[in-house]
C-alpha positions as CSV (number, residue, x, y, z in Angstrom):
1,M,111.4,-42.5,-68.5
2,N,111.4,-42.0,-72.2
3,I,113.6,-44.7,-74.0
4,E,114.3,-44.4,-77.7
5,V,116.4,-46.7,-79.9
6,K,117.2,-45.0,-83.1
7,L,119.3,-45.8,-86.2
8,T,122.0,-43.2,-86.5
9,G,123.4,-41.5,-89.6
10,L,126.7,-39.8,-90.1
11,N,125.4,-36.7,-88.3
12,E,125.1,-38.6,-85.1
13,A,128.1,-41.0,-85.5
14,Y,130.2,-38.8,-83.2
15,I,127.9,-39.7,-80.2
16,I,128.5,-43.4,-80.5
17,K,132.2,-42.7,-81.2
18,N,132.4,-40.6,-78.0
19,M,131.0,-43.6,-75.9
20,Y,133.1,-46.3,-77.6
21,P,136.2,-45.8,-75.5
22,L,134.1,-46.1,-72.4
23,Y,132.7,-49.4,-73.8
24,L,136.2,-50.7,-74.4
25,H,137.3,-49.7,-70.9
26,D,134.2,-51.5,-69.5
27,L,135.0,-54.6,-71.5
28,S,138.6,-54.6,-70.1
29,G,137.2,-55.2,-66.7
30,H,135.6,-58.5,-67.9
31,Y,138.8,-59.8,-69.4
32,G,141.6,-58.5,-67.1
33,L,145.1,-58.5,-68.5
34,V,144.2,-60.6,-71.5
35,E,145.9,-59.4,-74.7
36,G,143.7,-57.2,-76.8
37,H,141.8,-55.9,-73.8
38,T,144.5,-53.7,-72.3
39,P,145.4,-50.2,-73.6
40,N,148.3,-49.9,-76.1
41,R,151.3,-47.8,-75.2
42,H,149.4,-44.6,-76.1
43,G,146.6,-45.4,-73.6
44,I,144.1,-46.3,-76.4
45,F,142.1,-49.6,-76.2
46,E,143.3,-51.0,-79.5
47,D,145.7,-53.8,-80.3
48,D,147.7,-51.7,-82.7
49,D,150.2,-49.0,-81.5
50,E,149.4,-47.0,-84.6
51,Y,146.3,-45.7,-82.8
52,R,147.8,-42.8,-80.8
53,T,144.6,-40.7,-80.1
54,L,140.9,-41.2,-79.8
55,A,140.6,-39.3,-83.1
56,D,142.6,-42.2,-84.7
57,Q,140.2,-44.7,-83.2
58,Y,137.2,-42.7,-84.5
59,E,138.3,-43.4,-88.1
60,V,138.2,-47.2,-87.6
61,Q,134.5,-47.0,-86.5
62,N,133.4,-45.3,-89.7
63,I,132.6,-48.6,-91.3
64,W,129.3,-48.6,-89.3
65,W,128.1,-45.6,-91.3
66,E,129.5,-46.7,-94.7
67,K,127.4,-49.8,-95.1
68,P,123.7,-48.9,-94.7
69,G,121.4,-51.9,-95.0
70,I,124.3,-54.2,-93.8
71,L,125.6,-52.6,-90.6
72,Y,123.2,-50.9,-88.2
73,P,124.5,-48.4,-85.6
74,F,121.7,-47.8,-83.1
75,L,121.9,-45.1,-80.4
76,I,120.0,-45.7,-77.1
77,M,118.6,-42.4,-75.8
78,V,117.0,-42.0,-72.3
79,N,115.1,-38.7,-71.7
80,S,116.8,-37.3,-74.8
81,L,120.3,-38.1,-73.4
82,P,122.7,-40.6,-75.1
83,A,122.7,-43.7,-72.8
84,G,124.3,-46.3,-75.0
85,F,124.5,-48.1,-78.3
86,A,123.8,-51.3,-80.2
87,L,125.8,-52.2,-83.3
88,I,124.1,-54.9,-85.4
89,A,125.8,-56.7,-88.2
90,T,124.3,-58.7,-91.1
91,P,126.0,-61.0,-93.7
92,P,128.8,-60.9,-94.7
93,H,129.8,-59.6,-91.2
94,C,128.5,-62.5,-89.2
95,A,128.7,-66.3,-89.2
96,Q,127.1,-68.5,-91.9
97,G,123.4,-69.1,-91.2
98,V,123.1,-66.0,-89.0
99,D,121.0,-63.1,-90.2
100,Y,121.7,-60.6,-87.4
101,F,124.6,-60.4,-85.0
102,V,124.9,-58.2,-81.9
103,N,128.4,-57.0,-82.5
104,D,128.5,-54.5,-79.6
105,F,125.9,-53.5,-77.0
106,F,126.6,-50.9,-74.3
107,L,124.8,-48.9,-71.7
108,L,126.5,-46.2,-69.7
109,Q,126.8,-46.8,-65.9
110,P,124.2,-44.2,-64.8
111,F,121.5,-46.0,-66.9
112,R,122.1,-49.5,-65.7
113,G,120.0,-51.6,-63.4
114,N,116.5,-50.3,-64.2
115,G,115.4,-52.2,-67.3
116,I,116.7,-49.8,-69.9
117,A,119.2,-52.2,-71.4
118,E,116.6,-55.0,-71.7
119,Q,114.0,-52.7,-73.3
120,A,116.6,-51.4,-75.7
121,A,117.7,-54.9,-76.7
122,V,114.1,-56.0,-77.3
123,E,113.5,-53.0,-79.4
124,V,116.5,-53.8,-81.5
125,F,115.4,-57.5,-81.9
126,E,111.9,-56.4,-82.9
127,R,113.3,-54.4,-85.9
128,F,114.6,-57.5,-87.7
129,R,113.2,-61.0,-88.1
130,G,115.5,-64.0,-88.5
131,E,118.3,-65.9,-87.0
132,W,120.1,-63.9,-84.3
133,E,123.4,-64.5,-82.6
134,L,125.3,-62.7,-79.8
135,F,128.4,-63.4,-77.7
136,T,129.5,-62.5,-74.2
137,N,132.5,-63.3,-72.2
138,P,132.0,-66.7,-70.3
139,A,134.5,-65.8,-67.6
140,R,133.5,-65.4,-63.9
141,R,134.4,-61.7,-64.1
142,N,131.4,-61.3,-66.5
143,I,128.6,-62.9,-64.4
144,T,126.5,-59.7,-64.7
145,G,126.7,-59.7,-68.5
146,Q,125.9,-63.4,-68.7
147,K,122.9,-63.0,-66.4
148,F,121.7,-60.0,-68.4
149,W,121.8,-61.8,-71.8
150,R,120.4,-65.0,-70.4
151,K,117.4,-63.2,-68.8
152,T,116.8,-60.9,-71.7
153,V,117.0,-63.5,-74.4
154,S,115.0,-66.0,-72.4
155,R,112.2,-63.6,-71.7
156,Y,112.1,-62.3,-75.3
157,T,112.1,-65.8,-76.8
158,Q,109.9,-67.3,-74.1
159,G,112.8,-69.8,-73.5
160,Q,113.2,-70.7,-77.2
161,Y,117.0,-70.1,-77.6
162,T,120.2,-72.0,-77.5
163,E,123.2,-71.2,-75.4
164,R,126.7,-72.7,-75.6
165,T,130.2,-72.0,-74.7
166,G,132.8,-72.5,-77.5
167,E,135.2,-71.1,-80.0
168,T,134.1,-68.2,-82.1
169,F,136.0,-65.7,-84.4
170,D,136.4,-63.7,-81.2
171,G,137.8,-66.5,-79.1
172,N,136.1,-68.6,-76.5
173,M,132.6,-67.1,-75.8
174,L,129.2,-67.7,-74.4
175,V,127.0,-67.8,-77.5
176,F,123.3,-67.2,-77.6
177,Q,121.3,-68.0,-80.7
178,F,117.6,-67.6,-81.4
179,N,115.1,-67.1,-84.2
180,N,112.4,-64.5,-83.8
181,R,110.5,-65.2,-87.0
182,A,107.8,-67.2,-85.2
183,L,107.6,-64.6,-82.4
184,Q,106.1,-62.0,-84.7
185,A,102.5,-63.0,-84.0
186,D,103.2,-63.1,-80.2
187,C,104.8,-59.7,-79.9
């Protein structure tokens, strides 16, 4: 299986945008009927009713391609097929003291369960050195996501990370933090 993680430009933005509604639908299963994780009255997973179509939602995502060197939209490809994406933010789009933030990470259902997501996450981590942070939902409905990030971050950092549950800008989350500067010699 050939796995490639590549930074996208505007010419490939549509691929991530095509997968984004599937990602939001997937997240809704982890949150249930919590406000902000249900579709609006037009059937779009957005808080605001002004988004009537997926094309409207596409426009919101353009920021990922308007700030090169600050926001990094990665496409995960498997055997030349789009399999998922990782959206990585840097300051000022993350908490103080954080260099890199995993804003969104998604792998389509057919590609799950065989190590692709972990390999893709590690490839993304390896592209940048510094203080990393990522969140996932701490609820019981998201045990799979919690286990994935705990296993992936633990293996990657050889157990040198912190994990806590607490308030973030995105509500109560399970927060993982690690610094991969010292890992450079080991990887």
